mmCIF file as Biopython writes it, N, C-alpha, C and O atoms, coordinates in Angstrom:
data_model
#
loop_
_atom_site.group_PDB
_atom_site.id
_atom_site.type_symbol
_atom_site.label_atom_id
_atom_site.label_alt_id
_atom_site.label_comp_id
_atom_site.label_asym_id
_atom_site.label_entity_id
_atom_site.label_seq_id
_atom_site.pdbx_PDB_ins_code
_atom_site.Cartn_x
_atom_site.Cartn_y
_atom_site.Cartn_z
_atom_site.occupancy
_atom_site.B_iso_or_equiv
_atom_site.auth_seq_id
_atom_site.auth_asym_id
_atom_site.pdbx_PDB_model_num
ATOM 1   N N  . UNK A ? 1  ? -3.710  -8.177  6.991   1.0 0.0 1  A 1 
ATOM 2   C CA . UNK A ? 1  ? -4.276  -7.699  5.629   1.0 0.0 1  A 1 
ATOM 3   C C  . UNK A ? 1  ? -3.231  -7.580  4.688   1.0 0.0 1  A 1 
ATOM 4   O O  . UNK A ? 1  ? -2.202  -6.987  5.010   1.0 0.0 1  A 1 
ATOM 5   N N  . UNK A ? 2  ? -3.376  -8.105  3.485   1.0 0.0 2  A 1 
ATOM 6   C CA . UNK A ? 2  ? -2.400  -8.101  2.332   1.0 0.0 2  A 1 
ATOM 7   C C  . UNK A ? 2  ? -2.187  -6.675  1.913   1.0 0.0 2  A 1 
ATOM 8   O O  . UNK A ? 2  ? -2.942  -5.764  2.254   1.0 0.0 2  A 1 
ATOM 9   N N  . UNK A ? 3  ? -1.227  -6.538  1.231   1.0 0.0 3  A 1 
ATOM 10  C CA . UNK A ? 3  ? -0.745  -5.206  0.690   1.0 0.0 3  A 1 
ATOM 11  C C  . UNK A ? 3  ? -1.396  -4.723  -0.563  1.0 0.0 3  A 1 
ATOM 12  O O  . UNK A ? 3  ? -1.274  -3.571  -0.982  1.0 0.0 3  A 1 
ATOM 13  N N  . UNK A ? 4  ? -2.145  -5.728  -1.181  1.0 0.0 4  A 1 
ATOM 14  C CA . UNK A ? 4  ? -2.780  -5.300  -2.515  1.0 0.0 4  A 1 
ATOM 15  C C  . UNK A ? 4  ? -3.753  -4.110  -2.453  1.0 0.0 4  A 1 
ATOM 16  O O  . UNK A ? 4  ? -3.713  -3.197  -3.278  1.0 0.0 4  A 1 
ATOM 17  N N  . UNK A ? 5  ? -4.648  -4.165  -1.413  1.0 0.0 5  A 1 
ATOM 18  C CA . UNK A ? 5  ? -5.558  -3.079  -1.208  1.0 0.0 5  A 1 
ATOM 19  C C  . UNK A ? 5  ? -4.759  -1.742  -0.973  1.0 0.0 5  A 1 
ATOM 20  O O  . UNK A ? 5  ? -4.956  -0.716  -1.625  1.0 0.0 5  A 1 
ATOM 21  N N  . UNK A ? 6  ? -3.971  -1.856  -0.113  1.0 0.0 6  A 1 
ATOM 22  C CA . UNK A ? 6  ? -3.092  -0.600  0.168   1.0 0.0 6  A 1 
ATOM 23  C C  . UNK A ? 6  ? -2.366  -0.167  -1.102  1.0 0.0 6  A 1 
ATOM 24  O O  . UNK A ? 6  ? -2.375  1.043   -1.329  1.0 0.0 6  A 1 
ATOM 25  N N  . UNK A ? 7  ? -1.810  -0.876  -1.865  1.0 0.0 7  A 1 
ATOM 26  C CA . UNK A ? 7  ? -1.126  -0.429  -3.165  1.0 0.0 7  A 1 
ATOM 27  C C  . UNK A ? 7  ? -2.196  0.082   -4.090  1.0 0.0 7  A 1 
ATOM 28  O O  . UNK A ? 7  ? -1.992  1.122   -4.717  1.0 0.0 7  A 1 
ATOM 29  N N  . UNK A ? 8  ? -3.327  -0.584  -4.216  1.0 0.0 8  A 1 
ATOM 30  C CA . UNK A ? 8  ? -4.436  -0.034  -5.059  1.0 0.0 8  A 1 
ATOM 31  C C  . UNK A ? 8  ? -4.817  1.510   -4.603  1.0 0.0 8  A 1 
ATOM 32  O O  . UNK A ? 8  ? -5.008  2.409   -5.422  1.0 0.0 8  A 1 
ATOM 33  N N  . UNK A ? 9  ? -4.891  1.663   -3.298  1.0 0.0 9  A 1 
ATOM 34  C CA . UNK A ? 9  ? -5.263  3.066   -2.789  1.0 0.0 9  A 1 
ATOM 35  C C  . UNK A ? 9  ? -4.237  3.891   -3.116  1.0 0.0 9  A 1 
ATOM 36  O O  . UNK A ? 9  ? -4.578  5.009   -3.502  1.0 0.0 9  A 1 
ATOM 37  N N  . UNK A ? 10 ? -2.996  3.637   -3.067  1.0 0.0 10 A 1 
ATOM 38  C CA . UNK A ? 10 ? -1.823  4.551   -3.518  1.0 0.0 10 A 1 
ATOM 39  C C  . UNK A ? 10 ? -1.904  4.816   -4.808  1.0 0.0 10 A 1 
ATOM 40  O O  . UNK A ? 10 ? -1.727  5.981   -5.162  1.0 0.0 10 A 1 
ATOM 41  N N  . UNK A ? 11 ? -2.172  3.856   -5.727  1.0 0.0 11 A 1 
ATOM 42  C CA . UNK A ? 11 ? -2.262  4.182   -7.094  1.0 0.0 11 A 1 
ATOM 43  C C  . UNK A ? 11 ? -3.578  5.026   -7.497  1.0 0.0 11 A 1 
ATOM 44  O O  . UNK A ? 11 ? -3.504  5.870   -8.391  1.0 0.0 11 A 1 
ATOM 45  N N  . UNK A ? 12 ? -4.792  4.773   -6.807  1.0 0.0 12 A 1 
ATOM 46  C CA . UNK A ? 12 ? -5.882  5.488   -7.142  1.0 0.0 12 A 1 
ATOM 47  C C  . UNK A ? 12 ? -5.815  6.962   -6.768  1.0 0.0 12 A 1 
ATOM 48  O O  . UNK A ? 12 ? -6.366  7.862   -7.401  1.0 0.0 12 A 1 
ATOM 49  N N  . UNK A ? 13 ? -5.053  7.115   -5.630  1.0 0.0 13 A 1 
ATOM 50  C CA . UNK A ? 13 ? -4.861  8.529   -5.278  1.0 0.0 13 A 1 
ATOM 51  C C  . UNK A ? 13 ? -3.737  9.336   -5.746  1.0 0.0 13 A 1 
ATOM 52  O O  . UNK A ? 13 ? -3.553  10.531  -5.514  1.0 0.0 13 A 1 
ATOM 53  N N  . UNK A ? 14 ? -2.947  8.479   -6.490  1.0 0.0 14 A 1 
ATOM 54  C CA . UNK A ? 14 ? -1.752  8.987   -7.295  1.0 0.0 14 A 1 
ATOM 55  C C  . UNK A ? 14 ? -0.667  9.682   -6.147  1.0 0.0 14 A 1 
ATOM 56  O O  . UNK A ? 14 ? -0.028  10.706  -6.388  1.0 0.0 14 A 1 
ATOM 57  N N  . UNK A ? 15 ? -0.599  9.012   -5.010  1.0 0.0 15 A 1 
ATOM 58  C CA . UNK A ? 15 ? 0.378   9.510   -4.129  1.0 0.0 15 A 1 
ATOM 59  C C  . UNK A ? 15 ? 1.761   9.304   -4.389  1.0 0.0 15 A 1 
ATOM 60  O O  . UNK A ? 15 ? 2.579   10.039  -3.835  1.0 0.0 15 A 1 
ATOM 61  N N  . UNK A ? 16 ? 2.142   8.369   -5.186  1.0 0.0 16 A 1 
ATOM 62  C CA . UNK A ? 16 ? 3.498   7.966   -5.518  1.0 0.0 16 A 1 
ATOM 63  C C  . UNK A ? 16 ? 3.463   7.766   -7.047  1.0 0.0 16 A 1 
ATOM 64  O O  . UNK A ? 16 ? 2.453   7.583   -7.728  1.0 0.0 16 A 1 
ATOM 65  N N  . UNK A ? 17 ? 4.811   7.835   -7.489  1.0 0.0 17 A 1 
ATOM 66  C CA . UNK A ? 17 ? 5.056   7.610   -8.906  1.0 0.0 17 A 1 
ATOM 67  C C  . UNK A ? 17 ? 4.509   6.152   -9.244  1.0 0.0 17 A 1 
ATOM 68  O O  . UNK A ? 17 ? 4.637   5.159   -8.526  1.0 0.0 17 A 1 
ATOM 69  N N  . UNK A ? 18 ? 3.830   6.228   -10.569 1.0 0.0 18 A 1 
ATOM 70  C CA . UNK A ? 18 ? 3.357   4.750   -11.063 1.0 0.0 18 A 1 
ATOM 71  C C  . UNK A ? 18 ? 4.386   3.808   -11.058 1.0 0.0 18 A 1 
ATOM 72  O O  . UNK A ? 18 ? 4.151   2.650   -10.712 1.0 0.0 18 A 1 
ATOM 73  N N  . UNK A ? 19 ? 5.669   4.223   -11.454 1.0 0.0 19 A 1 
ATOM 74  C CA . UNK A ? 19 ? 6.709   3.202   -11.406 1.0 0.0 19 A 1 
ATOM 75  C C  . UNK A ? 19 ? 7.123   2.566   -10.132 1.0 0.0 19 A 1 
ATOM 76  O O  . UNK A ? 19 ? 7.614   1.439   -10.064 1.0 0.0 19 A 1 
ATOM 77  N N  . UNK A ? 20 ? 6.878   3.418   -9.042  1.0 0.0 20 A 1 
ATOM 78  C CA . UNK A ? 20 ? 6.986   2.733   -7.726  1.0 0.0 20 A 1 
ATOM 79  C C  . UNK A ? 20 ? 5.876   1.799   -7.470  1.0 0.0 20 A 1 
ATOM 80  O O  . UNK A ? 20 ? 6.088   0.720   -6.916  1.0 0.0 20 A 1 
ATOM 81  N N  . UNK A ? 21 ? 4.684   2.171   -7.853  1.0 0.0 21 A 1 
ATOM 82  C CA . UNK A ? 21 ? 3.410   1.277   -7.757  1.0 0.0 21 A 1 
ATOM 83  C C  . UNK A ? 21 ? 3.794   -0.062  -8.359  1.0 0.0 21 A 1 
ATOM 84  O O  . UNK A ? 21 ? 3.685   -1.144  -7.783  1.0 0.0 21 A 1 
ATOM 85  N N  . UNK A ? 22 ? 4.295   0.157   -9.683  1.0 0.0 22 A 1 
ATOM 86  C CA . UNK A ? 22 ? 4.651   -1.110  -10.307 1.0 0.0 22 A 1 
ATOM 87  C C  . UNK A ? 22 ? 5.697   -2.011  -9.587  1.0 0.0 22 A 1 
ATOM 88  O O  . UNK A ? 22 ? 5.474   -3.215  -9.457  1.0 0.0 22 A 1 
ATOM 89  N N  . UNK A ? 23 ? 6.770   -1.468  -9.146  1.0 0.0 23 A 1 
ATOM 90  C CA . UNK A ? 23 ? 7.713   -2.118  -8.470  1.0 0.0 23 A 1 
ATOM 91  C C  . UNK A ? 23 ? 7.175   -2.726  -7.134  1.0 0.0 23 A 1 
ATOM 92  O O  . UNK A ? 23 ? 7.572   -3.840  -6.792  1.0 0.0 23 A 1 
ATOM 93  N N  . UNK A ? 24 ? 6.319   -2.058  -6.399  1.0 0.0 24 A 1 
ATOM 94  C CA . UNK A ? 24 ? 5.674   -2.665  -5.273  1.0 0.0 24 A 1 
ATOM 95  C C  . UNK A ? 24 ? 4.868   -3.884  -5.564  1.0 0.0 24 A 1 
ATOM 96  O O  . UNK A ? 24 ? 4.998   -4.915  -4.904  1.0 0.0 24 A 1 
ATOM 97  N N  . UNK A ? 25 ? 4.016   -3.757  -6.579  1.0 0.0 25 A 1 
ATOM 98  C CA . UNK A ? 25 ? 3.296   -4.970  -7.115  1.0 0.0 25 A 1 
ATOM 99  C C  . UNK A ? 25 ? 4.101   -6.145  -7.486  1.0 0.0 25 A 1 
ATOM 100 O O  . UNK A ? 25 ? 3.770   -7.279  -7.140  1.0 0.0 25 A 1 
ATOM 101 N N  . UNK A ? 26 ? 5.206   -5.882  -8.220  1.0 0.0 26 A 1 
ATOM 102 C CA . UNK A ? 26 ? 6.065   -6.998  -8.605  1.0 0.0 26 A 1 
ATOM 103 C C  . UNK A ? 26 ? 6.825   -7.608  -7.358  1.0 0.0 26 A 1 
ATOM 104 O O  . UNK A ? 26 ? 7.099   -8.806  -7.278  1.0 0.0 26 A 1 
ATOM 105 N N  . UNK A ? 27 ? 7.137   -6.670  -6.396  1.0 0.0 27 A 1 
ATOM 106 C CA . UNK A ? 27 ? 7.811   -7.243  -5.332  1.0 0.0 27 A 1 
ATOM 107 C C  . UNK A ? 27 ? 6.789   -8.140  -4.475  1.0 0.0 27 A 1 
ATOM 108 O O  . UNK A ? 27 ? 7.153   -9.248  -4.082  1.0 0.0 27 A 1 
ATOM 109 N N  . UNK A ? 28 ? 5.634   -7.698  -4.219  1.0 0.0 28 A 1 
ATOM 110 C CA . UNK A ? 28 ? 4.556   -8.452  -3.560  1.0 0.0 28 A 1 
ATOM 111 C C  . UNK A ? 28 ? 4.363   -9.843  -4.280  1.0 0.0 28 A 1 
ATOM 112 O O  . UNK A ? 28 ? 4.346   -10.895 -3.642  1.0 0.0 28 A 1 
ATOM 113 N N  . UNK A ? 29 ? 4.227   -9.784  -5.567  1.0 0.0 29 A 1 
ATOM 114 C CA . UNK A ? 29 ? 4.113   -10.986 -6.296  1.0 0.0 29 A 1 
ATOM 115 C C  . UNK A ? 29 ? 5.164   -11.972 -6.210  1.0 0.0 29 A 1 
ATOM 116 O O  . UNK A ? 29 ? 4.906   -13.166 -6.366  1.0 0.0 29 A 1 
ATOM 117 N N  . UNK A ? 30 ? 6.377   -11.538 -5.964  1.0 0.0 30 A 1 
ATOM 118 C CA . UNK A ? 30 ? 7.524   -12.464 -5.824  1.0 0.0 30 A 1 
ATOM 119 C C  . UNK A ? 30 ? 7.675   -12.900 -4.311  1.0 0.0 30 A 1 
ATOM 120 O O  . UNK A ? 30 ? 8.364   -13.869 -3.991  1.0 0.0 30 A 1 
ATOM 121 N N  . UNK A ? 31 ? 7.044   -12.186 -3.480  1.0 0.0 31 A 1 
ATOM 122 C CA . UNK A ? 31 ? 7.387   -12.534 -2.120  1.0 0.0 31 A 1 
ATOM 123 C C  . UNK A ? 31 ? 6.916   -13.974 -1.589  1.0 0.0 31 A 1 
ATOM 124 O O  . UNK A ? 31 ? 5.795   -14.432 -1.811  1.0 0.0 31 A 1 
ATOM 125 N N  . UNK A ? 32 ? 7.868   -14.595 -0.894  1.0 0.0 32 A 1 
ATOM 126 C CA . UNK A ? 32 ? 7.563   -15.845 -0.306  1.0 0.0 32 A 1 
ATOM 127 C C  . UNK A ? 32 ? 6.709   -15.886 0.948   1.0 0.0 32 A 1 
ATOM 128 O O  . UNK A ? 32 ? 6.112   -16.902 1.306   1.0 0.0 32 A 1 
ATOM 129 N N  . UNK A ? 33 ? 6.681   -14.694 1.616   1.0 0.0 33 A 1 
ATOM 130 C CA . UNK A ? 33 ? 5.872   -14.629 2.709   1.0 0.0 33 A 1 
ATOM 131 C C  . UNK A ? 33 ? 4.833   -13.571 2.498   1.0 0.0 33 A 1 
ATOM 132 O O  . UNK A ? 33 ? 4.967   -12.806 1.543   1.0 0.0 33 A 1 
ATOM 133 N N  . UNK A ? 34 ? 3.726   -13.453 3.373   1.0 0.0 34 A 1 
ATOM 134 C CA . UNK A ? 34 ? 2.703   -12.461 3.205   1.0 0.0 34 A 1 
ATOM 135 C C  . UNK A ? 34 ? 3.280   -11.153 3.380   1.0 0.0 34 A 1 
ATOM 136 O O  . UNK A ? 34 ? 4.123   -10.972 4.259   1.0 0.0 34 A 1 
ATOM 137 N N  . UNK A ? 35 ? 2.871   -10.155 2.559   1.0 0.0 35 A 1 
ATOM 138 C CA . UNK A ? 35 ? 3.369   -8.850  2.653   1.0 0.0 35 A 1 
ATOM 139 C C  . UNK A ? 35 ? 2.106   -8.019  3.119   1.0 0.0 35 A 1 
ATOM 140 O O  . UNK A ? 35 ? 1.044   -8.058  2.499   1.0 0.0 35 A 1 
ATOM 141 N N  . UNK A ? 36 ? 2.295   -7.299  4.208   1.0 0.0 36 A 1 
ATOM 142 C CA . UNK A ? 36 ? 1.173   -6.624  4.916   1.0 0.0 36 A 1 
ATOM 143 C C  . UNK A ? 36 ? 1.245   -5.217  4.427   1.0 0.0 36 A 1 
ATOM 144 O O  . UNK A ? 36 ? 2.295   -4.802  3.937   1.0 0.0 36 A 1 
ATOM 145 N N  . UNK A ? 37 ? 0.104   -4.400  4.540   1.0 0.0 37 A 1 
ATOM 146 C CA . UNK A ? 37 ? 0.017   -3.172  4.189   1.0 0.0 37 A 1 
ATOM 147 C C  . UNK A ? 37 ? 0.913   -2.280  5.212   1.0 0.0 37 A 1 
ATOM 148 O O  . UNK A ? 37 ? 1.432   -1.240  4.808   1.0 0.0 37 A 1 
ATOM 149 N N  . UNK A ? 38 ? 1.068   -2.701  6.479   1.0 0.0 38 A 1 
ATOM 150 C CA . UNK A ? 38 ? 1.942   -2.065  7.296   1.0 0.0 38 A 1 
ATOM 151 C C  . UNK A ? 38 ? 3.474   -2.111  6.894   1.0 0.0 38 A 1 
ATOM 152 O O  . UNK A ? 38 ? 4.182   -1.108  6.982   1.0 0.0 38 A 1 
ATOM 153 N N  . UNK A ? 39 ? 3.953   -3.364  6.438   1.0 0.0 39 A 1 
ATOM 154 C CA . UNK A ? 39 ? 5.251   -3.470  5.982   1.0 0.0 39 A 1 
ATOM 155 C C  . UNK A ? 39 ? 5.608   -2.518  4.628   1.0 0.0 39 A 1 
ATOM 156 O O  . UNK A ? 39 ? 6.673   -1.918  4.479   1.0 0.0 39 A 1 
ATOM 157 N N  . UNK A ? 40 ? 4.594   -2.516  3.775   1.0 0.0 40 A 1 
ATOM 158 C CA . UNK A ? 40 ? 4.717   -1.655  2.620   1.0 0.0 40 A 1 
ATOM 159 C C  . UNK A ? 40 ? 4.868   -0.272  3.088   1.0 0.0 40 A 1 
ATOM 160 O O  . UNK A ? 40 ? 5.832   0.375   2.678   1.0 0.0 40 A 1 
ATOM 161 N N  . UNK A ? 41 ? 3.939   0.312   3.984   1.0 0.0 41 A 1 
ATOM 162 C CA . UNK A ? 41 ? 3.950   1.675   4.428   1.0 0.0 41 A 1 
ATOM 163 C C  . UNK A ? 41 ? 5.194   2.005   5.113   1.0 0.0 41 A 1 
ATOM 164 O O  . UNK A ? 41 ? 5.784   3.059   4.880   1.0 0.0 41 A 1 
ATOM 165 N N  . UNK A ? 42 ? 5.641   1.080   6.010   1.0 0.0 42 A 1 
ATOM 166 C CA . UNK A ? 42 ? 6.967   1.434   6.552   1.0 0.0 42 A 1 
ATOM 167 C C  . UNK A ? 42 ? 8.166   1.633   5.625   1.0 0.0 42 A 1 
ATOM 168 O O  . UNK A ? 42 ? 9.059   2.456   5.825   1.0 0.0 42 A 1 
ATOM 169 N N  . UNK A ? 43 ? 8.085   0.723   4.508   1.0 0.0 43 A 1 
ATOM 170 C CA . UNK A ? 43 ? 9.192   0.865   3.456   1.0 0.0 43 A 1 
ATOM 171 C C  . UNK A ? 43 ? 9.006   2.155   2.758   1.0 0.0 43 A 1 
ATOM 172 O O  . UNK A ? 43 ? 9.983   2.803   2.383   1.0 0.0 43 A 1 
ATOM 173 N N  . UNK A ? 44 ? 7.765   2.564   2.564   1.0 0.0 44 A 1 
ATOM 174 C CA . UNK A ? 44 ? 7.502   3.891   1.758   1.0 0.0 44 A 1 
ATOM 175 C C  . UNK A ? 44 ? 7.922   5.087   2.605   1.0 0.0 44 A 1 
ATOM 176 O O  . UNK A ? 44 ? 8.475   6.036   2.050   1.0 0.0 44 A 1 
ATOM 177 N N  . UNK A ? 45 ? 7.693   5.097   3.905   1.0 0.0 45 A 1 
ATOM 178 C CA . UNK A ? 45 ? 8.100   6.018   4.742   1.0 0.0 45 A 1 
ATOM 179 C C  . UNK A ? 45 ? 9.683   6.089   4.747   1.0 0.0 45 A 1 
ATOM 180 O O  . UNK A ? 45 ? 10.287  7.134   4.504   1.0 0.0 45 A 1 
ATOM 181 N N  . UNK A ? 46 ? 10.246  4.994   5.017   1.0 0.0 46 A 1 
ATOM 182 C CA . UNK A ? 46 ? 11.777  5.017   5.010   1.0 0.0 46 A 1 
ATOM 183 C C  . UNK A ? 46 ? 12.374  5.475   3.803   1.0 0.0 46 A 1 
ATOM 184 O O  . UNK A ? 46 ? 13.461  6.051   3.863   1.0 0.0 46 A 1 
ATOM 185 N N  . UNK A ? 47 ? 11.766  5.281   2.648   1.0 0.0 47 A 1 
ATOM 186 C CA . UNK A ? 47 ? 12.223  5.807   1.326   1.0 0.0 47 A 1 
ATOM 187 C C  . UNK A ? 47 ? 11.840  7.153   0.990   1.0 0.0 47 A 1 
ATOM 188 O O  . UNK A ? 47 ? 12.203  7.701   -0.051  1.0 0.0 47 A 1 
ATOM 189 N N  . UNK A ? 48 ? 11.046  7.736   1.937   1.0 0.0 48 A 1 
ATOM 190 C CA . UNK A ? 48 ? 10.703  9.125   1.639   1.0 0.0 48 A 1 
ATOM 191 C C  . UNK A ? 48 ? 9.476   9.293   0.623   1.0 0.0 48 A 1 
ATOM 192 O O  . UNK A ? 48 ? 9.286   10.363  0.045   1.0 0.0 48 A 1 
ATOM 193 N N  . UNK A ? 49 ? 8.729   8.277   0.456   1.0 0.0 49 A 1 
ATOM 194 C CA . UNK A ? 49 ? 7.664   8.367   -0.580  1.0 0.0 49 A 1 
ATOM 195 C C  . UNK A ? 49 ? 6.375   8.748   0.123   1.0 0.0 49 A 1 
ATOM 196 O O  . UNK A ? 49 ? 5.479   9.315   -0.503  1.0 0.0 49 A 1 
ATOM 197 N N  . UNK A ? 50 ? 6.267   8.464   1.349   1.0 0.0 50 A 1 
ATOM 198 C CA . UNK A ? 50 ? 5.036   8.898   2.113   1.0 0.0 50 A 1 
ATOM 199 C C  . UNK A ? 50 ? 5.537   9.335   3.453   1.0 0.0 50 A 1 
ATOM 200 O O  . UNK A ? 50 ? 6.600   8.975   3.959   1.0 0.0 50 A 1 
ATOM 201 N N  . UNK A ? 51 ? 4.611   10.192  4.000   1.0 0.0 51 A 1 
ATOM 202 C CA . UNK A ? 51 ? 4.762   10.762  5.434   1.0 0.0 51 A 1 
ATOM 203 C C  . UNK A ? 51 ? 4.104   9.749   6.389   1.0 0.0 51 A 1 
ATOM 204 O O  . UNK A ? 51 ? 3.129   9.100   6.011   1.0 0.0 51 A 1 
ATOM 205 N N  . UNK A ? 52 ? 4.595   9.614   7.554   1.0 0.0 52 A 1 
ATOM 206 C CA . UNK A ? 52 ? 3.847   8.810   8.593   1.0 0.0 52 A 1 
ATOM 207 C C  . UNK A ? 52 ? 2.305   9.007   8.652   1.0 0.0 52 A 1 
ATOM 208 O O  . UNK A ? 52 ? 1.514   8.086   8.859   1.0 0.0 52 A 1 
ATOM 209 N N  . UNK A ? 53 ? 1.999   10.172  8.467   1.0 0.0 53 A 1 
ATOM 210 C CA . UNK A ? 53 ? 0.515   10.561  8.595   1.0 0.0 53 A 1 
ATOM 211 C C  . UNK A ? 53 ? -0.180  9.906   7.339   1.0 0.0 53 A 1 
ATOM 212 O O  . UNK A ? 53 ? -1.126  9.135   7.502   1.0 0.0 53 A 1 
ATOM 213 N N  . UNK A ? 54 ? 0.288   10.212  6.117   1.0 0.0 54 A 1 
ATOM 214 C CA . UNK A ? 54 ? -0.301  9.552   4.993   1.0 0.0 54 A 1 
ATOM 215 C C  . UNK A ? 54 ? -0.333  8.068   5.075   1.0 0.0 54 A 1 
ATOM 216 O O  . UNK A ? 54 ? -1.358  7.450   4.788   1.0 0.0 54 A 1 
ATOM 217 N N  . UNK A ? 55 ? 0.738   7.490   5.450   1.0 0.0 55 A 1 
ATOM 218 C CA . UNK A ? 55 ? 0.692   5.960   5.574   1.0 0.0 55 A 1 
ATOM 219 C C  . UNK A ? 55 ? -0.256  5.521   6.520   1.0 0.0 55 A 1 
ATOM 220 O O  . UNK A ? 55 ? -0.925  4.530   6.228   1.0 0.0 55 A 1 
ATOM 221 N N  . UNK A ? 56 ? -0.454  6.150   7.727   1.0 0.0 56 A 1 
ATOM 222 C CA . UNK A ? 56 ? -1.348  5.691   8.693   1.0 0.0 56 A 1 
ATOM 223 C C  . UNK A ? 56 ? -2.734  5.826   8.208   1.0 0.0 56 A 1 
ATOM 224 O O  . UNK A ? 56 ? -3.555  4.942   8.454   1.0 0.0 56 A 1 
ATOM 225 N N  . UNK A ? 57 ? -3.061  6.942   7.494   1.0 0.0 57 A 1 
ATOM 226 C CA . UNK A ? 57 ? -4.271  7.109   6.930   1.0 0.0 57 A 1 
ATOM 227 C C  . UNK A ? 57 ? -4.717  6.116   5.928   1.0 0.0 57 A 1 
ATOM 228 O O  . UNK A ? 57 ? -5.862  5.665   5.952   1.0 0.0 57 A 1 
ATOM 229 N N  . UNK A ? 58 ? -3.811  5.757   5.021   1.0 0.0 58 A 1 
ATOM 230 C CA . UNK A ? 58 ? -4.002  4.732   4.075   1.0 0.0 58 A 1 
ATOM 231 C C  . UNK A ? 58 ? -3.995  3.304   4.660   1.0 0.0 58 A 1 
ATOM 232 O O  . UNK A ? 58 ? -4.712  2.441   4.153   1.0 0.0 58 A 1 
ATOM 233 N N  . UNK A ? 59 ? -3.250  3.053   5.649   1.0 0.0 59 A 1 
ATOM 234 C CA . UNK A ? 59 ? -3.410  1.650   6.269   1.0 0.0 59 A 1 
ATOM 235 C C  . UNK A ? 59 ? -4.689  1.543   6.934   1.0 0.0 59 A 1 
ATOM 236 O O  . UNK A ? 59 ? -5.284  0.465   6.898   1.0 0.0 59 A 1 
ATOM 237 N N  . UNK A ? 60 ? -5.191  2.561   7.549   1.0 0.0 60 A 1 
ATOM 238 C CA . UNK A ? 60 ? -6.448  2.525   8.283   1.0 0.0 60 A 1 
ATOM 239 C C  . UNK A ? 60 ? -7.547  2.379   7.262   1.0 0.0 60 A 1 
ATOM 240 O O  . UNK A ? 60 ? -8.475  1.598   7.475   1.0 0.0 60 A 1 
ATOM 241 N N  . UNK A ? 61 ? -7.481  3.072   6.204   1.0 0.0 61 A 1 
ATOM 242 C CA . UNK A ? 61 ? -8.618  2.985   5.010   1.0 0.0 61 A 1 
ATOM 243 C C  . UNK A ? 61 ? -8.463  1.575   4.442   1.0 0.0 61 A 1 
ATOM 244 O O  . UNK A ? 61 ? -9.491  0.974   4.130   1.0 0.0 61 A 1 
ATOM 245 N N  . UNK A ? 62 ? -7.171  0.944   4.267   1.0 0.0 62 A 1 
ATOM 246 C CA . UNK A ? 62 ? -7.106  -0.404  3.542   1.0 0.0 62 A 1 
ATOM 247 C C  . UNK A ? 62 ? -7.613  -1.436  4.508   1.0 0.0 62 A 1 
ATOM 248 O O  . UNK A ? 62 ? -8.106  -2.452  4.018   1.0 0.0 62 A 1 
ATOM 249 N N  . UNK A ? 63 ? -7.558  -1.312  5.846   1.0 0.0 63 A 1 
ATOM 250 C CA . UNK A ? 63 ? -7.942  -2.248  6.670   1.0 0.0 63 A 1 
ATOM 251 C C  . UNK A ? 63 ? -9.495  -2.246  6.964   1.0 0.0 63 A 1 
ATOM 252 O O  . UNK A ? 63 ? -10.050 -3.196  7.516   1.0 0.0 63 A 1 
ATOM 253 N N  . UNK A ? 64 ? -10.221 -0.981  6.509   1.0 0.0 64 A 1 
ATOM 254 C CA . UNK A ? 64 ? -11.657 -1.035  6.644   1.0 0.0 64 A 1 
ATOM 255 C C  . UNK A ? 64 ? -12.249 -2.140  5.775   1.0 0.0 64 A 1 
ATOM 256 O O  . UNK A ? 64 ? -11.772 -2.442  4.681   1.0 0.0 64 A 1 
ATOM 257 N N  . UNK A ? 65 ? -13.282 -2.708  6.304   1.0 0.0 65 A 1 
ATOM 258 C CA . UNK A ? 65 ? -14.119 -3.755  5.527   1.0 0.0 65 A 1 
ATOM 259 C C  . UNK A ? 65 ? -14.706 -3.002  4.374   1.0 0.0 65 A 1 
ATOM 260 O O  . UNK A ? 65 ? -15.196 -1.883  4.522   1.0 0.0 65 A 1 
ATOM 261 N N  . UNK A ? 66 ? -14.652 -3.645  3.187   1.0 0.0 66 A 1 
ATOM 262 C CA . UNK A ? 66 ? -15.252 -3.117  2.038   1.0 0.0 66 A 1 
ATOM 263 C C  . UNK A ? 66 ? -16.802 -3.519  2.084   1.0 0.0 66 A 1 
ATOM 264 O O  . UNK A ? 66 ? -17.149 -4.573  2.617   1.0 0.0 66 A 1 
ATOM 265 N N  . UNK A ? 67 ? -17.632 -2.719  1.558   1.0 0.0 67 A 1 
ATOM 266 C CA . UNK A ? 67 ? -19.032 -2.909  1.505   1.0 0.0 67 A 1 
ATOM 267 C C  . UNK A ? 67 ? -19.354 -3.815  0.219   1.0 0.0 67 A 1 
ATOM 268 O O  . UNK A ? 67 ? -19.178 -3.331  -0.899  1.0 0.0 67 A 1 
ATOM 269 N N  . UNK A ? 68 ? -19.759 -4.948  0.350   1.0 0.0 68 A 1 
ATOM 270 C CA . UNK A ? 68 ? -19.990 -5.804  -0.716  1.0 0.0 68 A 1 
ATOM 271 C C  . UNK A ? 68 ? -21.057 -5.446  -1.672  1.0 0.0 68 A 1 
ATOM 272 O O  . UNK A ? 68 ? -21.062 -5.959  -2.791  1.0 0.0 68 A 1 
ATOM 273 N N  . UNK A ? 69 ? -22.059 -4.510  -1.269  1.0 0.0 69 A 1 
ATOM 274 C CA . UNK A ? 69 ? -23.031 -3.966  -2.052  1.0 0.0 69 A 1 
ATOM 275 C C  . UNK A ? 69 ? -22.548 -2.855  -2.937  1.0 0.0 69 A 1 
ATOM 276 O O  . UNK A ? 69 ? -23.317 -2.350  -3.755  1.0 0.0 69 A 1 
ATOM 277 N N  . UNK A ? 70 ? -21.300 -2.452  -2.806  1.0 0.0 70 A 1 
ATOM 278 C CA . UNK A ? 70 ? -20.939 -1.286  -3.665  1.0 0.0 70 A 1 
ATOM 279 C C  . UNK A ? 70 ? -20.110 -1.857  -4.866  1.0 0.0 70 A 1 
ATOM 280 O O  . UNK A ? 70 ? -19.681 -1.098  -5.736  1.0 0.0 70 A 1 
#
């Protein structure tokens, strides 16, 4: 799964600084290989922006299929 939904969830929940969100989006846009939610989560944990629990919850939520009717 791509990182875009994961980053959207981070932004929607205001869990990290908007400047960090902007940097994540820019880095993903420049990436030459697919960036997964898991990779972004690991980076945010390593940098101290998220706890492992927060990251797991968001990755799980990001990986849930979205309801097309909503």
